[in-house]
C-alpha positions in Angstrom: -95.2 -115.8 99.4 -92.5 -118.3 98.3 -90.1 -115.4 97.6 -90.9 -114.0 101.1 -90.2 -117.4 102.8 -87.0 -117.8 100.8 -85.9 -114.3 102.0 -86.6 -115.2 105.6 -84.7 -118.4 105.3 -81.7 -116.6 103.7 -81.9 -113.9 106.5 -82.0 -116.6 109.1 -79.0 -118.4 107.6 -77.0 -115.2 107.3 -77.8 -114.2 110.8 -76.6 -117.6 112.1 -73.4 -117.2 110.1 -72.8 -113.7 111.5 -73.4 -114.9 115.0 -71.0 -117.8 114.5 -68.4 -115.4 113.0 -68.8 -113.1 116.0 -68.6 -116.0 118.5 -65.6 -117.5 116.9 -63.9 -114.1 116.6 -64.3 -113.5 120.3 -63.6 -117.0 121.4 -67.0 -117.5 123.0 -68.1 -120.4 120.8 -66.4 -123.5 122.1 -68.3 -126.7 121.1 -65.6 -129.2 122.1 -65.4 -131.2 125.3 -65.4 -129.7 128.7 -62.1 -128.3 130.0 -59.6 -130.9 131.3 -56.6 -130.6 133.4 -53.8 -129.2 131.2 -50.8 -131.5 130.8 -47.4 -130.3 132.1 -45.0 -128.9 129.6 -42.5 -131.5 128.3 -38.9 -130.8 128.7 -36.3 -130.8 126.0 -34.6 -134.2 126.3 -32.3 -136.0 123.9 -35.1 -136.6 121.4 -35.6 -132.9 121.1 -32.2 -132.2 119.7 -31.7 -131.2 116.0 -31.3 -134.2 113.8 -28.7 -134.8 111.1 -30.1 -134.6 107.5 -27.6 -137.5 106.6 -30.0 -140.3 107.5 -30.7 -143.4 105.4 -33.8 -142.6 103.4 -33.6 -138.8 103.8 -34.1 -136.9 100.5 -30.9 -135.0 100.3 -31.8 -132.7 97.3 -35.2 -131.8 98.7 -33.8 -131.0 102.1 -31.1 -128.8 100.6 -33.6 -126.9 98.6 -35.9 -126.3 101.6 -33.0 -124.7 103.4 -31.9 -122.5 100.5 -34.2 -119.6 101.5 -33.6 -119.7 105.3 -30.1 -119.7 106.8 -30.1 -122.5 109.4 -27.6 -121.2 111.8 -26.9 -123.0 115.1 -27.8 -119.8 117.0 -31.2 -119.5 115.3 -32.0 -123.2 115.8 -31.0 -123.0 119.5 -33.2 -119.9 120.0 -36.1 -121.7 118.2 -35.7 -124.7 120.4 -35.8 -122.6 123.6 -39.0 -120.9 122.4 -40.5 -124.2 121.4 -40.4 -125.5 125.0 -41.2 -122.1 126.7 -44.6 -121.8 128.3 -44.2 -118.1 128.5 -45.3 -117.9 124.9 -48.8 -118.7 126.2 -51.1 -116.2 128.0 -50.8 -117.8 131.4 -47.4 -119.6 131.1 -48.9 -123.1 131.1 -48.7 -124.1 127.5 -45.8 -124.4 125.1 -45.4 -125.7 121.5 -44.1 -128.9 123.1 -47.3 -129.4 125.0 -49.0 -130.7 121.9 -45.7 -131.8 120.2 -43.7 -133.8 122.7 -40.5 -135.2 121.4 -40.8 -138.2 123.6 -44.1 -139.0 121.7 -42.6 -138.4 118.3 -43.7 -134.7 118.5 -47.4 -135.5 119.2 -49.3 -135.6 122.4 -50.9 -139.0 122.3 -54.4 -137.6 122.6 -57.4 -137.8 120.3 -57.6 -134.0 120.3 -55.3 -131.6 122.1 -55.6 -129.8 125.4 -54.6 -126.1 125.6 -54.7 -123.2 127.9 -56.9 -123.6 131.0 -57.6 -127.2 129.9 -59.6 -126.2 126.9 -60.1 -129.0 124.4 -59.8 -128.6 120.7 -61.3 -130.6 117.8 -58.2 -131.6 115.9 -55.5 -134.2 116.5 -52.0 -132.8 116.8 -50.0 -133.8 113.8 -46.3 -134.6 114.3 -43.6 -132.0 113.7 -41.4 -134.7 112.4 -40.7 -134.2 108.6 -43.2 -131.3 108.6 -40.6 -129.3 106.6 -41.5 -131.4 103.6 -45.2 -130.6 103.8 -46.7 -128.5 100.9 -49.2 -127.1 103.3 -49.6 -127.1 107.1 -52.5 -128.2 109.4 -55.1 -130.8 108.6 -56.9 -128.5 106.2 -53.8 -126.9 104.7 -54.8 -123.4 105.8 -51.2 -122.1 105.6 -48.2 -123.1 103.6 -45.1 -122.3 105.7 -43.9 -123.4 109.1 -43.6 -119.8 110.1 -47.3 -119.3 109.5 -48.1 -122.5 111.3 -46.0 -121.4 114.3 -47.9 -118.1 114.7 -51.5 -119.3 114.8 -51.5 -121.6 117.9 -50.0 -118.7 119.9 -53.1 -116.6 119.3 -55.8 -119.3 119.3 -57.9 -119.1 122.5 -58.1 -122.9 122.8 -54.4 -123.4 122.4 -52.0 -120.8 123.8 -54.5 -118.0 124.3 -52.5 -114.8 123.6 -54.6 -111.9 122.4 -52.0 -111.2 119.7 -48.6 -112.3 118.6 -47.3 -109.0 119.8 -48.5 -109.8 123.3 -46.3 -112.9 123.3 -43.3 -110.8 121.9 -43.8 -108.3 124.8 -43.6 -111.0 127.3 -40.5 -112.6 125.7 -38.8 -109.2 125.2 -38.9 -108.6 128.9 -36.5 -111.4 129.5 -32.8 -110.4 129.2 -31.7 -113.8 127.9 -34.1 -113.5 125.0 -33.1 -109.9 124.3 -29.5 -111.0 123.9 -30.4 -114.0 121.8 -32.6 -112.1 119.4 -30.0 -109.5 118.9 -27.3 -112.1 118.3 -29.4 -114.0 115.7 -31.4 -111.2 114.1 -29.4 -108.1 115.0 -32.5 -106.4 116.5 -34.9 -106.8 119.5 -37.6 -109.5 119.5 -40.3 -109.1 116.9 -43.3 -111.4 115.9 -41.9 -112.4 112.5 -38.5 -113.2 114.0 -40.0 -115.2 116.8 -41.8 -117.5 114.4 -38.8 -117.6 112.1 -36.8 -119.0 115.0 -39.4 -121.6 115.9 -39.7 -122.7 112.3 -35.9 -122.9 112.0 -35.9 -125.4 114.9 -38.8 -127.4 113.5 -36.9 -127.8 110.2 -34.2 -129.8 112.0 -36.7 -132.5 112.9 -36.1 -134.9 110.1 -36.9 -138.6 111.0 -35.9 -141.4 108.6 -33.4 -144.3 109.2 -36.2 -146.8 109.6 -36.0 -150.5 108.9 -38.0 -149.8 105.7 -35.4 -147.3 104.6 -32.6 -149.8 105.0 -34.7 -152.3 103.0 -35.1 -149.9 100.2 -31.4 -149.1 100.4 -30.6 -152.8 99.6 -30.7 -154.7 102.9 -33.3 -157.4 102.1 -33.3 -158.6 105.7 -34.1 -155.2 107.2 -37.8 -156.0 107.4 -39.5 -159.3 107.8 -41.7 -161.2 105.3 -44.9 -159.8 106.8 -43.8 -156.2 106.2 -42.7 -157.1 102.7 -46.2 -158.5 101.9 -47.7 -155.5 103.6 -45.7 -153.2 101.3 -47.2 -154.9 98.3 -50.7 -154.8 99.7 -50.2 -151.1 100.5 -49.6 -150.4 96.8 -52.0 -152.9 95.2 -55.1 -154.5 96.8 -55.1 -152.2 99.8 -55.4 -149.1 97.5 -53.4 -147.1 100.0 -51.4 -145.8 96.9 -54.5 -143.8 95.9 -53.4 -141.2 98.5 -50.0 -142.3 99.8 -48.0 -142.5 96.6 -46.6 -140.1 94.0 -48.9 -141.5 91.4 -50.9 -144.7 91.2 -48.0 -146.2 89.2 -45.1 -144.5 91.0 -44.5 -145.6 94.6 -43.4 -143.0 97.2 -40.6 -144.3 99.5 -39.9 -141.0 101.2 -43.0 -139.2 102.5 -45.9 -141.5 101.5 -48.3 -138.7 100.6 -49.8 -137.1 97.5 -50.0 -133.7 99.3 -53.7 -133.6 98.5 -56.9 -133.5 100.5 -59.5 -136.3 100.6 -62.8 -137.1 102.3 -62.3 -140.5 103.8 -65.6 -140.8 105.6 -64.5 -139.7 109.1 -66.7 -137.6 111.2 -69.1 -136.4 108.5 -72.1 -138.4 109.7 -72.0 -136.9 113.1 -72.4 -133.4 111.8 -74.8 -131.6 109.5 -72.1 -130.4 107.1 -74.5 -128.7 104.7 -75.7 -126.3 107.5 -72.2 -125.9 108.7 -71.0 -125.0 105.2 -73.6 -122.3 104.9 -72.4 -120.8 108.1 -68.8 -121.1 107.1 -69.1 -119.2 103.8 -69.5 -115.9 105.6 -66.5 -116.6 107.7 -64.4 -117.6 104.7 -65.4 -114.5 102.8 -64.1 -112.4 105.7 -60.6 -113.5 104.9 -59.6 -113.5 108.6 -57.0 -116.2 108.9 -57.1 -116.1 112.7 -60.9 -116.5 112.7 -60.8 -119.4 110.3 -58.1 -121.0 112.6 -60.4 -120.6 115.6 -63.3 -122.1 113.7 -61.1 -125.1 112.8 -60.0 -125.7 116.4 -63.0 -124.5 118.5 -66.2 -125.3 116.7 -68.1 -128.0 114.8 -66.9 -126.2 111.6 -63.8 -128.3 112.1 -65.7 -131.2 110.4 -65.7 -129.1 107.1 -62.0 -129.6 106.6 -60.6 -128.2 103.4 -63.9 -126.5 102.6 -63.1 -123.9 105.3 -60.2 -122.8 103.1 -61.5 -123.2 99.5 -65.3 -122.8 99.8 -65.6 -125.6 97.2 -68.3 -128.2 97.7 -66.0 -131.2 96.6 -63.7 -130.2 99.5 -66.4 -130.7 102.1 -64.9 -132.8 105.0 -61.7 -133.4 103.0 -58.5 -133.5 105.0 -54.8 -133.6 104.2 -53.1 -136.9 103.4 -50.6 -137.3 106.3 -47.0 -138.4 106.0 -46.9 -141.9 107.3 -43.4 -142.0 108.8 -43.5 -143.0 112.4 -47.2 -143.6 112.1 -47.1 -146.4 114.6 -46.0 -144.0 117.4 -48.1 -140.9 116.4 -51.6 -142.1 117.1 -54.5 -141.8 117.7 -55.3 -141.5 114.0 -57.1 -139.2 111.6 -57.9 -135.5 111.9 -60.1 -136.1 114.9 -58.0 -138.8 116.6 -61.1 -141.1 116.4 -59.2 -144.3 115.7 -57.1 -145.9 118.4 -55.0 -148.5 116.5 -53.6 -149.2 113.1 -56.0 -152.2 113.0 -58.9 -149.8 113.5 -57.6 -147.6 110.6 -57.2 -150.7 108.4 -60.7 -151.9 109.3 -62.1 -148.4 108.5 -60.7 -148.6 104.9 -61.4 -152.3 104.5 -65.1 -151.9 104.8 -65.1 -148.7 102.8 -66.6 -146.8 105.7 -68.6 -143.6 105.0 -70.4 -144.9 101.9 -73.5 -143.0 102.8 -71.4 -139.8 102.7 -72.2 -137.9 99.5 -68.7 -136.2 99.5 -66.8 -139.4 100.0 -63.6 -139.8 97.9 -64.3 -141.9 94.8 -61.5 -144.3 95.7 -63.0 -145.4 99.0 -64.5 -148.8 98.6 -64.6 -152.3 100.3 -61.2 -153.9 100.0 -61.8 -157.6 100.9 -58.6 -157.8 102.9 -58.3 -160.8 105.2 -57.1 -160.7 108.8 -53.7 -161.9 107.6 -53.6 -159.1 105.0 -54.4 -156.5 107.7 -51.7 -157.9 110.0 -49.2 -157.7 107.1 -50.3 -154.1 106.3 -49.7 -153.1 110.0 -46.3 -154.8 109.9 -45.3 -152.7 107.0 -46.5 -149.5 108.7 -44.6 -150.4 111.8 -41.4 -150.7 109.7 -41.6 -147.0 109.0 -40.6 -146.3 112.6 -37.3 -144.4 112.8 -34.4 -145.7 114.8 -34.9 -143.0 117.5 -38.3 -144.4 118.3 -37.5 -148.1 118.0 -38.2 -148.9 121.7 -41.3 -146.8 121.8 -42.4 -148.6 118.6 -41.9 -152.1 120.1 -44.1 -151.2 123.1 -46.7 -149.4 121.0 -47.0 -152.3 118.5 -47.5 -154.8 121.4 -50.1 -152.5 123.0 -52.1 -152.0 119.7 -51.9 -155.7 118.8 -53.2 -156.7 122.2 -56.0 -154.2 122.0 -56.9 -155.4 118.5 -57.6 -158.9 119.8 -60.3 -157.7 122.2 -61.6 -154.5 120.7 -62.2 -153.9 117.0 -65.0 -151.4 116.7 -64.5 -150.7 113.0 -64.3 -154.3 112.0 -67.1 -155.4 109.6 -66.1 -158.4 107.5 -69.4 -158.7 105.7 -69.2 -155.2 104.4 -65.5 -155.6 103.6 -66.2 -158.5 101.2 -69.4 -157.0 99.8 -70.1 -154.9 96.8 -69.8 -151.1 97.0 -73.4 -149.7 97.5 -74.5 -146.7 95.5 -73.3 -143.4 96.9 -75.9 -140.7 97.5 -75.6 -137.4 95.7 -74.8 -134.2 97.5 -77.8 -132.3 98.7 -78.9 -129.3 96.6 -77.8 -125.9 98.0 
């Protein structure tokens, strides 16, 4: 009897997984918010132009090595820029790459989660394109490695740009004489899918963003940042434990990208979802090896909460997400993979109380930090100093907005927990 019941349970789980795979594969399973009015496509203004690699703080050697395998010609970059802002890459002409990556917003969209074709809402926050050329992997769950692979998937995601295939986008672009001439000039052949994403990636690689007050401080100008930011830099690397994820090693500070290029469960979103059940469903999808189906699951369904597990199928990766580069963090909110935190004060409060301690997969380094209000203000001052010169004015406005909001609305603040001991962490449930 027990064996029979177990067989039924397994069959039920497998059937659920298959149904989810089928729904995701056809685009019929959309568990996000109701459709909203899609935003207009941003135009290519001054902040969209390619940026010089000769900026204070820019890693010259790393940048040169990244360009070694891809000739960055002005013609290819210009073609990529044109495609980046062209809504005709989407199924109905209403969504471009720039819809979610607006240069005026530091190549983000300012939304918790992005809005795509026909106002469809996804489940992930749009990461900035700025400095994405240095990423070891792309997307919050690292499901691809290159910018070319990254550029292709939104085009065919039903929630984002909605094309049935990359070739469908190529056919539409190839019908435009201007593009025919440009592709022949750059690639010596008519438009193709691989060349289309090569051009977009070539443009994205020009979006380096350094030259911040912090960069000038590290370069020797001791007056480039104020005393609060200096104190915040020390808190970041010591009592704040930010260096556990945002440093090269615990002993070696990272003054360039502020990331360990790894994945961590930081206690965001997991309590709202039954991740054990979701993981069982996801295994079938992962085993299919269908990159587009996995991409749709990450954007369209509650499987988004599984994070890195969707890619690796490893239990420790449950609800783990990529450590983001912190440059321009002030102007690239809302924060975390689901855009659930409005301000840098909210982010600090989340870590200060060691949130998610009832989460069995929580990263071992998450614990109460006992930071005072003054400590948090200093930490935010440091993070604000990572704002590049191009976004100085936006940063001033955004810091004022967030500071004012933090005075009246601190939903993550819990001083008692922040100064309390770390409670015992539950063990993961048995399979």
